C-alpha positions, 0 to 999 in steps of 0.5 A: 250339926257341929263338927265332929271331934270324937275319936269315933266320928273321926275314925269314921271320917278317916274310913272314906279313904277306903270307899273313895277313888284312889285319887281321892284317898286323903283328900274327900273334900277336894272335888270329885272324879264323877263327871258333873255332865252325867248328872242331872237333877231330877227333884227339887233339892228344897228342904221346904217341900214337906209343906206340900204334903199331908199332915196326918198328925201335928204336934201333940196330936192323936187319933183313936180307933174304936173296936172294929173301925179303920182311919184313912188318910191320902197324899195330896196327888191321892197316889198313896193311902195311909190306913190305921187298921181295925186290927192296930197296924199302920199300913201304906199302900199305892191307891191304885194297885193296892200294893203295900209299900211299908207297914208297921209290921203287927199283922193281924195279931190283935184282934178287932174288938180293941181300941187303938191310939196312934200319937204324935207325941211332943217328945217326937216319938210316934207311938201306936197304943193299945186299949191299955195304953201299952205301946205296941209300935214306935218311930223311936225317934224320942228326942232330949231337949229337941224342942217340941214341934213334930208332925207325922207327914205323907208325901206325894212320892209315897214317903211317910215320915216324922218331921222335926220343926225346929230343925228341919230334918225328918227323923223317921221315914218309911223308906229304908232304901232309894233307887235310881233307873239307867236314865234318871237320878234319885236325890235324898234333899237336905232333911230327908233320911232313910230308916232300917226296917227295925228303926235302930238306924238312920242315914240322914241327908243334914241341913248343914251338908253332911250325910250322917248314919246315926244309931237311934237309942231313944234321945241318946244317938250315936254317930256310926259313919258320915261323909264329913262334909259339914259346913255346906248348907244346902248339900244334897245326896244324889245316887246316880245312874252311873253307880257313883253316890255323891254329895253335891253342893251348887253344882260342886261335888263334895264327896263320892263313893268312887263307883263310876260305871259305864253303861249306866244301870239301875242301882239301889241304896239301902239301910240295912238292920245292922246299920250299913249302907249298902251300894247294889247294882240291881241286874245282878244284885251286885253290892259295889260299895258299903259305908262299913268297909273303912270303919272295919279296917280302922276297928281292926287297926286300933284293936291290933295296935292297943293290944300290942302297946298293952303287951310289954313283950312287944317292946314298944318304945322308942328307946327300947327296940325289943321284938318287932322293933316298934317305934312311933312310925312302925308301929302304926305303919304296921297297925295299918298293915294288920287292917289292910290298909296300903302303907308306902315305904316312906311313911313316917310321922311327918307324912302321918300327920299330914295324911291324917288331917287330909283325912279330917282328923284333928 
């Protein structure tokens, strides 16, 4: 992925200041306070793991169920079973316990005397059609001009995902969350992603090292938030047992959430239907961090500034100091204060430029 240059994504980069440790507020790329000795890699960060997974449907392939029939697929280790039921529901279960991990949520709304067709389309969209060729469910992963080689795969750890060969990325995943325990960390490898249950949002650990939340819109996806860690190929995301969310490359921390706790505990990272990534401590279900706090502040800051600048009665001018005396420095400072940022008394246009550059703005 190329370096983001739009105001929307630069705002997302600046939002790091609101979620990182205080010492990292203006330098999200300059190392992380999290102690590396507390981090142990519990799984391979290789992006080639997809080759070991069961291919449910390859590019431009489909499976059709005649009335009353079912179709089953199993992970390579046999621990997980995917079923296209006679009712047109796609269900992923643990083989031994029978516990449902994920499903399309269609239930038994459709009569079993109908036929269904599951298709891995050449546009990247996984679609479940009824006998009248009406789409009943899809992965919302239509890619415009993004190549035409995709597959639906089932991993040995129970993840169902749509894989794009050209980019090396998972475009959709049955997982909306990952968890770690007090004794082990959990990784999101390059190319892996989390998908909200409503399929509107995807949090992707990209091959270029950037961890990005996208809003899906059938080929016109937009960036919601990112860690600003592009140009670090091979980097991966770690949910640590100390509660810290960290992007690492070759043992070096590029970004963290600034949520280091002791003693170690179990944590859950989930992507909600509202597009917000939340980090929760499982023992008391307390939310200790989310990826929206800084974005909300920036939006509030800009909203306030635009309204003031558009209102002549406030006298926003370098020469006409009417009303609140908003010259260029005090104007931005006041906007930041209105949004809840802590602004030092010596902030001026010179220091402001350096602060924004350090936060990833151009």
